[in-house]
BAZAKOL-870089 format. One line per 3 residues: number of its first residue (from 1); for each residue x, y, z of C-alpha. Coordinates in Angstrom, 2 decimals, decimal comma, padded with zeros to 5 digits, m for minus. Example, Ala and Ser with C-alpha at 12.3 -4.5 7.8 and 13.67 -1.06 7.14 Angstrom:
2
1) 012,30:m004,50:007,80 | 013,67:m001,06:007,14
END
This chain:
346
1) 116,62:055,31:110,55 | 117,94:058,69:111,70 | 116,98:060,17:108,33
4) 113,43:058,84:108,66 | 113,18:060,31:112,18 | 114,34:063,71:110,99
7) 111,88:063,62:108,10 | 109,06:062,69:110,45 | 109,95:065,48:112,83
10) 110,06:068,03:110,02 | 106,74:066,85:108,66 | 105,20:067,11:112,11
13) 106,37:070,69:112,46 | 104,50:071,80:109,37 | 105,37:074,97:107,45
16) 107,58:077,54:109,18 | 105,71:080,34:110,94 | 105,46:083,31:108,61
19) 103,15:085,37:110,80 | 104,36:088,97:110,85 | 103,55:091,67:113,39
22) 100,92:094,03:111,94 | 102,65:097,41:111,72 | 102,13:100,40:113,93
25) 102,71:103,54:111,86 | 103,96:106,71:113,55 | 103,72:110,27:112,28
28) 102,89:113,92:112,95 | 099,96:114,64:110,64 | 097,08:116,87:111,72
31) 093,68:115,67:110,53 | 092,89:116,48:106,92 | 096,45:117,36:105,88
34) 098,25:115,76:102,95 | 100,20:113,44:105,24 | 097,03:112,42:107,09
37) 095,33:111,51:103,80 | 098,46:109,63:102,73 | 098,56:107,57:105,93
40) 094,91:106,54:105,69 | 095,11:105,63:102,02 | 098,25:103,58:102,67
43) 096,76:101,82:105,72 | 093,54:100,88:103,94 | 095,41:099,57:100,90
46) 097,86:097,56:103,02 | 095,10:095,87:105,01 | 093,32:094,94:101,77
49) 096,47:093,79:099,95 | 097,46:091,40:102,76 | 093,95:090,14:103,57
52) 094,17:091,79:106,97 | 097,49:090,17:107,96 | 099,21:093,57:108,06
55) 096,30:095,77:109,06 | 098,12:098,83:110,47 | 097,51:100,74:113,65
58) 097,81:104,46:112,98 | 099,52:106,63:115,60 | 100,03:109,43:113,13
61) 098,70:112,50:114,93 | 101,65:113,07:117,29 | 100,51:110,45:119,80
64) 104,15:109,35:120,10 | 105,65:112,83:120,19 | 107,86:114,70:117,76
67) 110,26:113,60:115,06 | 113,02:112,60:117,48 | 110,70:110,38:119,52
70) 109,25:108,80:116,36 | 112,66:107,95:114,95 | 113,82:106,52:118,27
73) 110,70:104,33:118,44 | 111,28:103,15:114,87 | 114,91:102,24:115,49
76) 114,04:100,35:118,68 | 111,21:098,43:117,00 | 108,45:099,94:119,14
79) 106,79:100,96:115,87 | 107,33:099,38:112,47 | 106,76:102,24:110,01
82) 107,16:106,00:110,27 | 107,53:109,20:108,30 | 110,52:111,24:109,47
85) 112,24:114,39:108,30 | 115,67:114,00:106,79 | 117,19:116,23:109,48
88) 116,40:113,60:112,13 | 117,59:110,82:109,79 | 120,94:112,61:109,70
91) 121,44:111,64:113,36 | 121,89:108,07:112,09 | 123,31:108,83:108,65
94) 125,02:112,25:108,70 | 125,12:112,67:104,93 | 121,34:113,19:104,91
97) 122,36:116,75:105,83 | 123,51:117,17:102,22 | 119,87:117,34:101,13
100) 119,39:120,51:103,18 | 122,23:122,46:101,59 | 121,23:125,97:100,48
103) 120,57:126,43:096,77 | 121,54:122,86:096,00 | 118,40:122,31:093,91
106) 117,06:124,50:091,14 | 113,44:123,41:090,79 | 110,83:120,87:091,76
109) 111,13:119,31:088,29 | 114,85:118,75:088,91 | 114,19:117,18:092,32
112) 111,59:114,82:090,83 | 114,19:113,77:088,24 | 116,99:113,23:090,78
115) 115,11:111,49:093,55 | 115,04:107,81:092,59 | 118,23:107,32:090,59
118) 120,65:109,81:092,12 | 119,56:110,57:095,68 | 117,87:107,44:097,00
121) 120,39:104,59:096,31 | 123,37:105,74:098,43 | 121,26:107,06:101,29
124) 119,02:103,98:101,37 | 122,07:101,71:101,61 | 123,56:103,74:104,45
127) 120,26:103,85:106,32 | 119,84:100,09:105,96 | 123,26:099,59:107,53
130) 121,78:101,39:110,55 | 118,73:099,16:110,86 | 116,22:101,19:108,83
133) 114,65:100,27:105,48 | 113,98:103,37:103,36 | 110,79:102,84:101,37
136) 110,36:106,20:099,67 | 111,22:109,87:099,88 | 108,37:112,35:100,18
139) 109,28:115,84:098,92 | 107,68:118,42:101,24 | 108,50:121,85:099,83
142) 110,84:124,82:099,79 | 112,28:126,47:102,88 | 111,99:130,27:103,07
145) 112,66:133,14:105,45 | 109,91:134,64:107,58 | 110,26:137,60:109,88
148) 109,22:140,97:111,18 | 110,56:142,61:108,01 | 111,50:141,58:104,44
151) 114,88:139,86:104,00 | 115,80:140,43:100,39 | 119,61:140,51:100,65
154) 121,96:138,04:102,36 | 123,75:140,90:104,14 | 120,51:141,60:106,04
157) 121,05:138,34:107,93 | 124,26:139,54:109,61 | 123,69:139,84:113,38
160) 119,97:139,10:112,93 | 118,47:137,07:115,77 | 117,50:134,09:113,65
163) 115,67:131,00:114,87 | 116,91:127,82:113,20 | 115,82:124,23:113,67
166) 118,47:121,76:114,83 | 119,71:120,93:111,35 | 123,37:120,97:110,38
169) 122,91:122,56:106,95 | 120,54:125,27:108,22 | 122,94:126,16:111,02
172) 125,99:126,19:108,75 | 124,25:128,48:106,24 | 123,06:130,88:108,95
175) 126,49:130,98:110,58 | 128,08:131,57:107,17 | 125,82:134,63:106,85
178) 126,92:135,70:110,37 | 123,45:135,48:111,89 | 122,91:135,35:115,62
181) 121,60:131,78:115,51 | 119,09:130,84:118,20 | 117,87:127,26:118,60
184) 114,35:127,00:119,98 | 111,66:124,30:120,02 | 108,90:125,03:117,54
187) 106,37:125,64:120,31 | 108,41:128,59:121,64 | 109,01:130,50:118,39
190) 105,85:132,63:118,37 | 106,41:133,94:121,90 | 110,09:134,55:121,04
193) 109,03:136,67:118,05 | 106,56:138,57:120,21 | 109,16:139,38:122,88
196) 111,97:140,17:120,44 | 114,11:137,20:121,42 | 114,15:136,34:117,72
199) 113,43:138,51:114,68 | 113,15:135,93:111,94 | 113,51:132,26:111,06
202) 113,31:129,73:108,28 | 110,82:126,97:107,64 | 108,89:125,23:104,88
205) 106,00:127,25:103,44 | 103,11:125,19:104,82 | 104,59:125,06:108,33
208) 104,85:128,86:108,26 | 101,19:129,10:107,33 | 099,77:126,35:109,54
211) 101,81:126,86:112,72 | 100,64:130,37:113,51 | 103,91:132,02:112,51
214) 102,20:133,97:109,74 | 100,13:135,91:112,28 | 103,20:137,06:114,22
217) 105,85:137,37:111,49 | 103,86:138,59:108,48 | 106,80:139,05:106,09
220) 107,46:135,93:103,98 | 110,56:136,21:101,78 | 110,47:133,60:099,03
223) 114,17:132,79:099,00 | 113,29:129,11:098,41 | 116,87:128,44:099,35
226) 116,60:124,83:100,54 | 114,24:121,91:100,18 | 112,64:119,77:102,87
229) 112,23:116,03:102,38 | 110,47:113,45:104,51 | 111,04:109,72:104,26
232) 108,74:106,75:104,80 | 110,84:104,04:106,43 | 110,45:100,65:108,12
235) 112,26:099,03:111,00 | 114,65:096,69:109,18 | 114,20:093,70:111,50
238) 110,44:093,90:111,05 | 110,81:094,31:107,28 | 113,02:091,23:107,04
241) 110,47:089,24:109,08 | 107,94:089,71:106,27 | 107,53:087,20:103,49
244) 108,38:088,32:099,95 | 104,65:088,51:099,24 | 104,05:090,71:102,29
247) 106,94:093,01:101,37 | 105,48:093,40:097,91 | 102,12:094,11:099,51
250) 103,68:096,99:101,43 | 105,29:098,40:098,28 | 102,10:098,05:096,22
253) 100,03:099,73:098,94 | 102,12:102,90:099,05 | 100,29:105,67:097,15
256) 101,95:106,77:093,89 | 104,90:109,12:094,22 | 102,94:112,09:092,90
259) 100,00:111,58:095,28 | 101,61:113,19:098,35 | 103,55:115,86:096,45
262) 100,45:116,74:094,48 | 098,43:117,22:097,66 | 101,21:119,30:099,22
265) 101,63:121,55:096,20 | 097,88:122,06:095,85 | 097,59:122,95:099,55
268) 100,51:125,37:099,31 | 098,91:127,33:096,47 | 095,46:127,37:098,07
271) 096,67:128,38:101,52 | 099,17:131,06:100,49 | 096,34:132,90:098,73
274) 094,19:132,73:101,86 | 096,99:134,05:104,05 | 097,80:136,90:101,67
277) 094,17:137,98:102,10 | 094,77:137,87:105,88 | 097,78:140,18:105,68
280) 100,83:138,04:104,87 | 103,20:139,94:102,62 | 105,09:137,78:100,13
283) 108,40:139,22:098,94 | 109,96:137,81:095,77 | 113,64:137,93:094,86
286) 114,51:139,60:091,59 | 117,26:138,08:089,43 | 120,03:140,19:090,96
289) 118,96:139,45:094,52 | 118,76:135,75:093,80 | 122,28:135,76:092,34
292) 123,53:137,42:095,53 | 121,85:134,76:097,69 | 123,25:131,92:095,59
295) 126,75:133,38:095,70 | 126,54:133,75:099,48 | 125,22:130,22:099,91
298) 127,82:128,39:097,85 | 130,52:129,31:100,32 | 128,78:127,22:102,97
301) 128,81:124,00:100,95 | 132,43:123,15:101,67 | 131,99:123,86:105,37
304) 129,01:121,49:105,50 | 130,84:118,74:103,59 | 133,95:119,14:105,77
307) 131,82:118,56:108,87 | 130,49:115,23:107,52 | 132,16:111,93:106,70
310) 133,54:111,19:103,18 | 130,30:109,49:102,10 | 128,67:112,93:102,08
313) 130,93:114,04:099,24 | 129,91:110,96:097,28 | 126,23:111,82:097,73
316) 126,92:115,45:096,81 | 128,81:114,32:093,71 | 125,93:112,05:092,64
319) 123,53:114,96:092,95 | 125,77:117,17:090,83 | 125,99:114,40:088,23
322) 122,20:114,07:088,26 | 121,75:117,81:087,83 | 123,91:117,67:084,70
325) 121,92:114,67:083,43 | 118,67:116,60:083,98 | 119,90:119,43:081,78
328) 121,28:117,02:079,15 | 117,90:115,27:079,03 | 116,22:118,57:078,18
331) 114,83:119,15:081,65 | 113,15:122,47:082,28 | 113,51:124,44:085,48
334) 109,89:125,23:086,20 | 108,94:127,99:088,70 | 109,68:127,10:092,31
337) 107,28:126,81:095,22 | 104,63:129,49:095,50 | 106,06:131,11:092,38
340) 104,34:128,39:090,33 | 100,91:129,09:091,84 | 098,61:130,63:089,26
343) 097,94:134,28:089,97 | 100,92:134,62:092,31 | 103,65:135,34:089,80
346) 106,52:137,33:091,31
END
C-alpha cells in the first residue's frame, strides 16, 4: 500500500523541473570590437540552440564595471557568464599568473598548440574547485612597452617610472629590472604620462592603440615579452543546474576558437598601420637586443614561481613539456604580433 502511495505521489509530481535561469553575460567590449562581435554571435546562437530557453541578456559594454567587478558578480551568481582577464582569475587561482610570465611563449603558433592540451586542463580543474566553470581561453595578444622614448634594452628600465597593472608577473618582471613601479588605474595613466608621474608602461597592443595612450606616449617598443589571455567562464552552480542538452547547447553556440583570435589579429594589423600614419613610432628588437631581454626575463621566473603555491610549478612544467612537444611535432615559430602584419616587417 505504501509503495502504491509513493508511486502515485511521484506520478502526480510529473517530471522534475529542469528550467534553468537564462544567462546574463558580463563583459567590457566597446561596440564593434572583436569581443563585442563575439558576444553577439554567441548570444544569438545560444538562444537559437536552446529554443529560447537560454536567451542571454548582454551586459557586455562595462555596465557592471571593470574586470574585478565582473569576476565578483560571476562568483556570487549575480551573472552567469563572463569574459575575464587571467590576471583577475589569479585572485581565485594564483597559478594563472604563470601565463603572464615574461618570454614564456615564443609565438602565436606555439600558444595555439599549447592551449587545449597543456594549459587548459590543470587551470580549469583548479578554477572549478573555486566555483567557476572554464569554457574556453581567448588569446588576446602580446604585451609590449610604450613610453615617451624607445626602450630597446632591459637596462633602460632601471629606475624608470613604469606604470604596471596589478598583475603579479608584470610586477615581478618590472621589479627584477629595477623599475620604479607605479600602480595606477587605467583611467589615470594618460594624465600621469602628461605630468611626468610615469614615463612608460606595458599593455597589449590593441589597448595601447584604442585607449588613447598612443597619442601621449608615441613610442611603441615591440618587446612582445608576455601574452594576454582572456577566459570565457560560467558560474559553476548555474552550469550544474543546466541539463546535459543545455550544457551542450552552450558549448555548440560558442564561436570557433579561431573566430575571436582571427578578429583580434586582423584588427591589430589594420589599426597599427593607421596609428603609424598618425605618428606612432614602432621600434623593433634586433636579435641581440631580444637575447638581452630574454636573458633578463628568465631570472624573474623563479621569483614568480616562489611567490605562488606548488601547483604553479606543475602548470609551468606542463607548459615546458608542451613547448618541447610543439618543436618535436615540427611546429614553426611564426612572426609574433605586429611583426606578422604584412608590410610591417621589422
